[in-house]
N, C-alpha and C positions, 0 to 999 in steps of 0.2 A: 558641605554647606554648614556654615556656622549657625548657632541658635538665632543670632540677630538677623542674618540673611533669611532664615526660615520664617521669622516673624514678619519681616518686611514683605516677603513674597506672599504670605497669607493675606496681609492687608491690601496688597495690590490686586490680588484675585477677587477680594470682596468689593473693592472700589478701584477699577482700572484707571480712572482719571484723577486719582489722588495726587496731590502735588508733593514735592520734596519737603516744602515748608510744613505742610500738614503732617507728613510722616514724622518729621523731626519733633514737632510739638507733641504728638501722641506718644512717641517713644521716649521723650525727654532727653534727646541727644541733639547735636548740632546739625545744621543742614549739610555742612560739608561732609560730616560722617555718613549721612544718608546717601550722599552722592557717591562716596567710595563704595558703599554696599551695593548700590544700584549698578555701578560699573562692574563689580565682581560678579553679580548675578547675570549680567549681560555676557560677560566673558565665558561663564560656565554654561551658557545656553538656556538658562531658565527664563530670560526675558529677551524678546526679539526687538531690538531697535527702540526708536522713540515711541512715546505713548504708552509705555509699559505693557506691550502686547505679550502676554504670557505664552510661552511655547507649550502648546498642548496637542500638537500633531501626534497621532499615534506612532509609536516607535518600538523597536526591539532593542533591548540592552543585552550585550554579551559580556560575561565576566569570566575570564580565563586566560590561558597562556598565549604568549606571542613569542615566536622564535625564528631562527634562521634554519632552513632545511638544507642539509648537504646530502645529496643522494648519489649513490654509485650503482651503475647497472652494467653487468657483463655483456660482452658482445656474443660470447658463446655460452655454453652451459657453465653455471657457477661451480667453481672448484673451491671447496673449503680448505683452509690452512694453506692457501697458495695465493700468488699474485695473479689477478684476473685482468686481462685487457678489457677496457670498457669505457664508459662515459660518466663523468662526474658533473653534476649540475648544482647550482646554489640558488635558492629561492626563499621568499618569505613564507613562514609557516606558523605552526602553533594551532592547536585545536580551536580555541576561542577565536583567535584572529582569522583562521580559515573560514569558520562559520560566518563570522562578521563580514568578511569580504564577499562570500557567496551571496549572503542576504542583501548586501548593499548593491551588488551587481544586478540583482533582481528588482531593483527599484524601490526597496523598502527602506524607510528611514531607520538608521541604526546608530548605536553608540557602543563604545568599547571601554571596559575597565580592565586594565592589564598592567604589566610591569616590564620595563626594558632597561638595559644599561644605557648610560650616557655615552654612547659610542656610535660609530658609523652605521651599524646594523639597527640600533634602536631608533636613530633618526630616520633611517630608511622606512622602517615600519610605520612611524608616525606620518611621514610624508605620503606614503602610499595610501594610508587610511584617509587622509585629508583630500587626496585626489578623488576618492570614491565618495566624498561628502559624508564620511563617518564622523560623528562627534568624538574627538580625541581628547577631550578634557580629562577623561579618566585614565589615560595612559600615563603612568608615572615613571619618570626617569630617575635612576639611582646611580650616583657618581662612583660608588665603590663596588658595583656589580657589572658583570658582562651580560649582554643580551643572550638569552637562552639559545642553545644550539641543539638541533635534532639531526643525528647522523644515522642514515639508513643504507642498507645494502640490499638491492633487489636480486631476485633470481632471474633466470632466462625467460620465465613466463610473465615477468612484470610484477610478480607478487613480492612482498617484503620478506626477506630471509632473516634479517636481524637488524636491530636498531639500538642506538644509545642516546638517551635524552639527558642533557645537562641543563636543568631548569631551576637552579637555585634562586634566581631573582624573583620568581613568582611567589616564593615564601615571604617576601617582603610585604606583600599585601596582607594586612591584618585587619582586625575589626575596626580600628580607628580609621583606616583608609576607606572601608565600606561606609562607615558613618559619615565621612566627609562628602560622599557622593550619594547619600541615601535617597535624595529627592529623585535622582535618575532611576533608582531602583523602584521606588513606590509608584512612580508615574509611568513606568513602562507598561506596554500592553502585554508583552511577553519578555521574560528574562531567562536567557540561556546560561547555564552554568556548566563548566567542565571541571572534572575532578582533579585537575592539576592544582587547584586551590587547596590551601590547608584545610584540614578537617574542621578545625574550630571556626574558620571563616564560613565554610559551607553551612555548618550547623547554625551559626548566627543568622545568616541570611534566611534559612528555612524557618527558624523559630521566631524571628522578629518582624518579618515582612509578609504581608498577605498579597502575594504576587502569583502570576501564572508562570511558575518555574519550569523550564525545560532542561532535562538532564542529558548530557553526553558523558557516558561512563569512562571514556578514554581507554581504559585497560582493565583487565580482571584484578590486577593488584590495587589500582586506585579506586575501583568501583566500590570496594568494601567500605570506604569512608562514608558512604551514604546509606548503608544498609539499615541502620537504626531509624532513619527518618525518611525512608523511601516514599511513604504515603503523602509526604508534603509536596511532592512534585505533581504538576499538572500533566506533564508528558515525560515518558522515559523511552530511550532507544538503546537497550542493551543488545549485544549479540548473544548467541546461544550460551556461551560459557559465562558471560556476565550475568545473564538471566538466571542461570543455575546457582551461581554464587549468591545473588541477591535474594532468591526465593527459597533456596535449599531444596529445589525440585530438580531431579535429573531428567533432562529432556531427551527422550529416546524415540518418541513417536508423536503423532498428531495429538493423541489423547493427553500426553504429559505436557505438550506444548500449550494446549488450551488450559490445562491446569495451572501452569506457570503464569499465563496471562491473567487468569482469574484471581490468582494470589495477589498480584499487584493492584488489581481493581478493588479487591476487598480491603486492601491496605489504605486506599484513598486516592490512588492515581487515577486521573481522568482518562488519559489515552496511553495505550501501551503499543509499542512497535518493537518486535523482536526480530533482529536481523539474522538471517540464516544463510548468508553468503549466496552461492549460486542457486540455492533453493528458495530464494525470495525473502519475503517479509510476512510475518504473522502480525495481525493487528486486532485490537479490541478496545472498546470503551465500555464494556459491560452489557451493551445492547447490540451493537453492530460489531461483527467480527469476521475475519476472513484470512486467507493465506494467498498472497499474490506473488507471481514471479513472471519473468519474461526472458526470452532468448535473444532479444534484440540488442545485443551489446558486443562490441569488439574491444576486449580489454587490452589497453596499452599500458596503463599504470594504475595499480590498485590503491595507491595512496591517495587519501582525500575523499574517497567515496562516502564514508560515514559522515564527514563534515558537510558534504553537499546534501546528503539525505536530510540532516537536521535543518539545513537552510531551506530545502524544498518544502518540508512540512510546515515550517514557520511561515514561509511565504503563503502557503495555503490557508493557514490560520488567519493571517492578516486579511485575507480575502473572504473569510467566513465560509470556507468550503467544509464539507462533511469529512468524516474520518477516512472513508474509502477514497475520496478525491485527494485528500491530504497524503495518504500513503502512495498514491500514484504519482503525485508531484515529487514526493521524496525519492521514489525510485527513478523517476525521470532525471532529476538533478544528479543523482549518483551515477547514472549511466553517462551523462555528459562529462562527469569527472573521470570516469574509468576510460573514456575514449580520448583523454587528453594526455600529452606527454608530461604536463606539469600537474602539480597537486591540485591547483585550481584551474579550471578551464576558463581562460580569459575571454572566451566568446560567449559565456553564459550571460543571459539577460532574460527579461520577462518574455520578449517576443520569441526567442529561440526555445526557451523552456516550454512555452505553450505549443509551439509548432511541433516539437519533438513529442510532447505529451499526446498530441492527437494522432501520431503515427506509430505509437508503440502498441504492440500486441500483448496486452496484459492477460495472464492466464490464472484463473482461479483454481487453486489446488484443493479446495474444499468448498 
């Protein structure tokens, strides 16, 4: 958003029925110039149709990676250093994009800031987002880059054995790109960030905007980018290894797990969810805490469970549920992902999430 557009939007919010003529006179510009700015604000989603109705419906903004997932799975036990008969599938992916799609399928208004190549895959990502009613204004296409690709090989249990990520295009998103869409950021109810973003971009977001930021660490290697500013996040969802790296605390038992959770709370994080794989999730907000798990899951594909968990807790936040309800919705969403052959369970929706939520046997480990 330009400075002039920001100024016009402010004036419209203060006086929704203001005319283009009056705006032009107050700003000292021509009426035709005002019309151009109004058109741009409408295209960007800040103004809804005639009458200058400002778009203020609560929404979640996701800033992160979008890519194509190419996944191979063996028919028999995976043999390393050998050719394995199996099945190869191609689908849309990327941590930020996956979280966005899951949240949108749950009926929450969403927007996505990401980067793709000006190619068939990039166009497919944008097309799919639009079909889900995601605001795609922030998805930037780059002519000289290819859409990111994530290549993974699964083992016979459905768990990932190894993966290669080619995500150069996401580095094209710099501070100037964030500034261009800053109104999306500041007006979001929650803003999800994944650490595929450049470190300087993440730092700029955390230090310049007062938002409810939710963190997806992505990996132990990339999680280190946020260590210095971890307290700026409203919510974090590290796994055990990521929590150890970010806190400096070795998690060996329940006592050290609680200690790690308290470390993040003392730094300023509001809600902490530490994923422990088959052992469930530890959660704390400094007042309420617990360790939940469930055996009600048939793992078909382990990829995408973490993205679904973030979507589940974000959905719960938008419904103003408490932290225990939020972690349960997160676990429920991740189970739906685990039971799907694809990274995203295309059947996920608010109705199915609630129905599954009511039928899961959650077990308190403490």
